[in-house]
C-alpha positions in Angstrom: -26.3 -30.6 28.6 -22.8 -31.4 27.4 -19.9 -30.6 29.8 -16.9 -28.9 28.3 -14.0 -26.8 29.5 -12.4 -23.7 27.9 -8.8 -22.8 28.7 -6.0 -20.7 27.3 -3.7 -22.9 25.1 -0.1 -23.4 25.7 2.7 -24.0 23.2 2.7 -27.6 24.2 -0.8 -27.8 22.6 0.6 -26.8 19.2 0.5 -30.3 17.7 -3.1 -30.9 18.8 -4.1 -27.5 17.5 -2.6 -28.3 14.1 -4.4 -31.7 13.9 -7.7 -30.1 14.9 -7.3 -27.3 12.2 -6.2 -29.8 9.5 -9.2 -32.0 10.3 -11.9 -29.2 10.6 -10.8 -26.1 8.7 -11.9 -26.6 5.1 -11.7 -23.0 3.9 -9.0 -21.5 1.6 -6.8 -24.6 1.6 -4.7 -23.1 4.3 -1.7 -25.1 5.4 -1.4 -25.3 9.1 2.0 -26.3 10.2 4.2 -26.2 13.3 5.9 -23.0 12.3 2.6 -21.2 11.7 1.1 -22.3 15.0 4.3 -21.7 17.1 4.6 -18.1 15.6 1.0 -17.4 16.3 1.7 -17.7 20.0 3.9 -14.6 19.6 1.1 -12.6 18.0 -1.8 -13.5 20.2 -3.7 -16.1 22.3 -5.4 -19.4 21.5 -8.3 -20.7 23.6 -9.3 -24.4 23.4 -12.5 -26.1 24.3 -12.1 -29.8 25.3 -14.4 -32.7 26.0 -12.8 -35.8 27.5 -9.3 -34.4 26.8 -10.2 -33.9 23.1 -10.2 -30.5 21.4 -13.7 -29.8 20.1 -13.3 -26.0 19.5 -10.7 -23.3 19.2 -10.3 -19.6 18.7 -7.2 -17.6 18.0 -7.1 -13.9 19.0 -4.5 -11.8 17.1 -3.8 -8.8 19.2 -3.0 -5.5 17.4 -1.7 -3.4 20.2 -1.0 -0.2 18.2 -4.7 0.0 17.3 -5.9 -1.4 20.7 -8.0 -4.1 19.0 -8.1 -7.8 18.5 -8.9 -9.9 15.4 -10.8 -13.1 15.9 -9.1 -15.8 13.8 -9.9 -19.5 13.4 -13.1 -19.6 15.5 -14.1 -23.2 14.9 -16.1 -25.9 16.6 -16.1 -29.5 15.4 -19.2 -30.1 13.4 -20.7 -32.8 15.7 -20.3 -30.4 18.7 -22.0 -27.3 17.2 -25.0 -25.7 18.8 -24.0 -26.7 22.2 -22.6 -23.4 23.5 -19.0 -24.1 22.7 -18.6 -21.2 20.2 -20.3 -18.9 22.6 -18.0 -19.9 25.4 -14.9 -19.4 23.3 -16.1 -16.0 22.1 -17.0 -15.0 25.7 -13.4 -15.8 26.7 -12.2 -13.6 23.8 -14.3 -10.7 25.0 -13.2 -11.1 28.6 -9.6 -11.1 27.6 -10.0 -8.0 25.3 -11.7 -6.1 28.1 -9.0 -7.1 30.6 -6.3 -5.8 28.2 -8.3 -2.6 27.7 -8.7 -3.1 24.0 -11.2 -1.0 22.2 -12.5 -3.2 19.5 -13.0 -6.9 18.4 -13.3 -7.8 14.8 -14.2 -11.1 13.1 -14.5 -12.0 9.5 -16.4 -14.8 7.8 -16.7 -15.9 4.2 -20.1 -16.0 2.6 -20.1 -19.8 2.9 -20.0 -19.7 6.7 -21.5 -16.2 7.4 -24.8 -17.6 8.8 -22.9 -19.2 11.7 -20.9 -16.1 12.5 -23.9 -13.8 12.1 -25.9 -15.8 14.7 -23.0 -15.9 17.1 -22.1 -12.2 16.5 -25.7 -11.1 17.1 -25.8 -12.9 20.4 -22.9 -10.7 21.6 -24.1 -7.5 19.9 -21.5 -7.4 17.2 -22.5 -5.2 14.2 -21.9 -5.8 10.5 -19.2 -3.3 9.7 -18.8 -4.1 6.0 -18.7 -6.6 3.2 -15.6 -7.2 1.2 -16.7 -8.3 -2.3 -14.8 -11.2 -4.0 -12.2 -10.8 -1.2 -10.4 -14.2 -1.3 -11.7 -15.4 -4.7 -14.4 -14.6 -7.2 -18.0 -14.9 -5.9 -16.8 -15.3 -2.3 -17.6 -12.2 -0.2 -16.3 -11.7 3.3 -18.5 -10.2 6.1 -16.7 -8.1 8.8 -18.3 -7.9 12.2 -17.1 -5.7 15.1 -17.8 -5.1 18.7 -16.7 -1.9 20.3 -15.8 -2.4 24.0 -16.4 0.1 26.8 
Protein backbone atom coordinates (compact mmCIF):
# COMPACT_ATOMS: atom_id res chain seq x y z
CA UNK A 1 0.00 0.00 0.00
CA UNK A 2 1.34 3.38 -0.98
CA UNK A 3 1.32 6.15 1.62
CA UNK A 4 0.08 9.55 0.53
CA UNK A 5 -1.38 12.64 2.16
CA UNK A 6 -4.24 14.87 1.02
CA UNK A 7 -4.43 18.47 2.15
CA UNK A 8 -6.04 21.76 1.24
CA UNK A 9 -3.72 23.80 -0.98
CA UNK A 10 -2.50 27.26 -0.11
CA UNK A 11 -1.62 30.09 -2.48
CA UNK A 12 2.07 29.35 -1.86
CA UNK A 13 1.43 26.03 -3.67
CA UNK A 14 0.49 27.89 -6.88
CA UNK A 15 3.77 27.36 -8.73
CA UNK A 16 3.78 23.63 -7.97
CA UNK A 17 0.14 23.33 -9.04
CA UNK A 18 0.97 25.04 -12.34
CA UNK A 19 3.91 22.71 -12.97
CA UNK A 20 1.80 19.65 -12.14
CA UNK A 21 -1.01 20.74 -14.47
CA UNK A 22 1.36 21.64 -17.30
CA UNK A 23 3.02 18.24 -17.03
CA UNK A 24 -0.09 16.08 -16.59
CA UNK A 25 -3.10 17.85 -18.11
CA UNK A 26 -3.15 17.07 -21.81
CA UNK A 27 -6.74 17.98 -22.70
CA UNK A 28 -7.89 21.06 -24.62
CA UNK A 29 -4.44 22.68 -24.76
CA UNK A 30 -5.34 24.76 -21.72
CA UNK A 31 -2.71 27.24 -20.64
CA UNK A 32 -2.20 27.14 -16.90
CA UNK A 33 -0.45 30.23 -15.66
CA UNK A 34 0.09 32.07 -12.41
CA UNK A 35 -2.85 34.44 -12.91
CA UNK A 36 -5.29 31.58 -13.62
CA UNK A 37 -4.21 29.62 -10.55
CA UNK A 38 -4.07 32.65 -8.21
CA UNK A 39 -7.58 33.72 -9.35
CA UNK A 40 -8.88 30.19 -8.84
CA UNK A 41 -8.21 30.49 -5.10
CA UNK A 42 -10.87 33.25 -5.05
CA UNK A 43 -13.46 30.98 -6.72
CA UNK A 44 -12.90 27.75 -4.87
CA UNK A 45 -10.58 25.34 -3.16
CA UNK A 46 -7.70 23.16 -4.32
CA UNK A 47 -6.76 19.88 -2.66
CA UNK A 48 -3.39 18.22 -3.25
CA UNK A 49 -2.17 14.70 -2.77
CA UNK A 50 1.53 14.36 -2.09
CA UNK A 51 4.03 11.55 -1.83
CA UNK A 52 7.51 12.44 -0.57
CA UNK A 53 6.68 16.14 -0.87
CA UNK A 54 5.79 15.74 -4.58
CA UNK A 55 2.30 16.50 -5.89
CA UNK A 56 0.82 13.33 -7.43
CA UNK A 57 -2.83 14.37 -7.58
CA UNK A 58 -5.01 17.46 -7.49
CA UNK A 59 -8.62 18.52 -7.53
CA UNK A 60 -10.12 21.98 -7.82
CA UNK A 61 -13.58 22.68 -6.45
CA UNK A 62 -15.32 25.69 -7.93
CA UNK A 63 -18.01 26.74 -5.49
CA UNK A 64 -21.18 28.24 -6.93
CA UNK A 65 -22.83 29.71 -3.83
CA UNK A 66 -25.98 31.07 -5.50
CA UNK A 67 -26.88 27.54 -6.66
CA UNK A 68 -25.52 25.82 -3.53
CA UNK A 69 -23.37 23.52 -5.64
CA UNK A 70 -19.78 22.74 -6.44
CA UNK A 71 -18.17 21.92 -9.77
CA UNK A 72 -15.30 19.46 -9.76
CA UNK A 73 -12.52 20.80 -11.95
CA UNK A 74 -9.11 19.42 -12.78
CA UNK A 75 -9.36 16.11 -10.93
CA UNK A 76 -6.09 14.60 -12.00
CA UNK A 77 -3.68 11.95 -10.74
CA UNK A 78 -0.23 11.48 -12.23
CA UNK A 79 -0.35 8.44 -14.49
CA UNK A 80 2.19 6.35 -12.56
CA UNK A 81 0.15 6.81 -9.34
CA UNK A 82 -3.29 5.91 -10.67
CA UNK A 83 -5.35 3.03 -9.23
CA UNK A 84 -3.83 3.56 -5.79
CA UNK A 85 -6.77 5.34 -4.14
CA UNK A 86 -5.50 8.88 -4.66
CA UNK A 87 -8.39 10.00 -6.87
CA UNK A 88 -10.86 8.50 -4.39
CA UNK A 89 -9.17 10.30 -1.50
CA UNK A 90 -9.30 13.63 -3.36
CA UNK A 91 -12.96 13.15 -4.29
CA UNK A 92 -13.77 12.12 -0.72
CA UNK A 93 -12.31 15.43 0.52
CA UNK A 94 -14.44 17.29 -2.03
CA UNK A 95 -17.59 15.57 -0.79
CA UNK A 96 -16.73 16.25 2.86
CA UNK A 97 -16.16 19.93 2.10
CA UNK A 98 -19.41 20.23 0.13
CA UNK A 99 -21.37 18.67 2.99
CA UNK A 100 -19.66 20.91 5.54
CA UNK A 101 -20.62 23.97 3.46
CA UNK A 102 -24.19 22.60 3.18
CA UNK A 103 -24.08 22.54 -0.62
CA UNK A 104 -26.77 20.54 -2.38
CA UNK A 105 -24.99 19.14 -5.43
CA UNK A 106 -21.58 18.18 -6.82
CA UNK A 107 -21.07 18.05 -10.58
CA UNK A 108 -18.13 16.77 -12.60
CA UNK A 109 -17.57 16.63 -16.33
CA UNK A 110 -15.33 14.41 -18.44
CA UNK A 111 -14.60 14.28 -22.14
CA UNK A 112 -15.24 11.07 -24.01
CA UNK A 113 -11.48 10.43 -24.06
CA UNK A 114 -11.29 10.14 -20.26
CA UNK A 115 -14.87 9.26 -19.35
CA UNK A 116 -14.00 5.67 -18.33
CA UNK A 117 -11.89 6.92 -15.43
CA UNK A 118 -14.51 9.38 -14.22
CA UNK A 119 -17.31 6.82 -14.64
CA UNK A 120 -15.49 4.31 -12.43
CA UNK A 121 -14.71 6.93 -9.80
CA UNK A 122 -18.18 8.49 -9.97
CA UNK A 123 -19.89 5.11 -9.59
CA UNK A 124 -17.89 4.34 -6.45
CA UNK A 125 -19.42 7.47 -4.84
CA UNK A 126 -22.93 7.00 -6.32
CA UNK A 127 -22.71 9.88 -8.80
CA UNK A 128 -25.27 9.56 -11.56
CA UNK A 129 -24.88 10.35 -15.25
CA UNK A 130 -26.92 13.51 -15.64
CA UNK A 131 -26.36 14.12 -19.32
CA UNK A 132 -24.15 14.01 -22.37
CA UNK A 133 -23.13 17.17 -24.20
CA UNK A 134 -22.56 16.23 -27.83
CA UNK A 135 -19.51 17.74 -29.60
CA UNK A 136 -19.14 20.06 -26.61
CA UNK A 137 -15.53 21.26 -26.93
CA UNK A 138 -14.88 20.10 -30.46
CA UNK A 139 -16.37 17.82 -33.11
CA UNK A 140 -16.55 14.14 -32.11
CA UNK A 141 -15.72 14.88 -28.46
CA UNK A 142 -18.68 14.46 -26.17
CA UNK A 143 -18.71 15.51 -22.53
CA UNK A 144 -20.32 13.38 -19.82
CA UNK A 145 -21.87 15.19 -16.84
CA UNK A 146 -22.02 13.32 -13.52
CA UNK A 147 -23.73 14.63 -10.39
CA UNK A 148 -24.17 13.72 -6.77
CA UNK A 149 -27.00 15.21 -4.75
CA UNK A 150 -26.06 15.67 -1.11
CA UNK A 151 -28.38 15.20 1.84
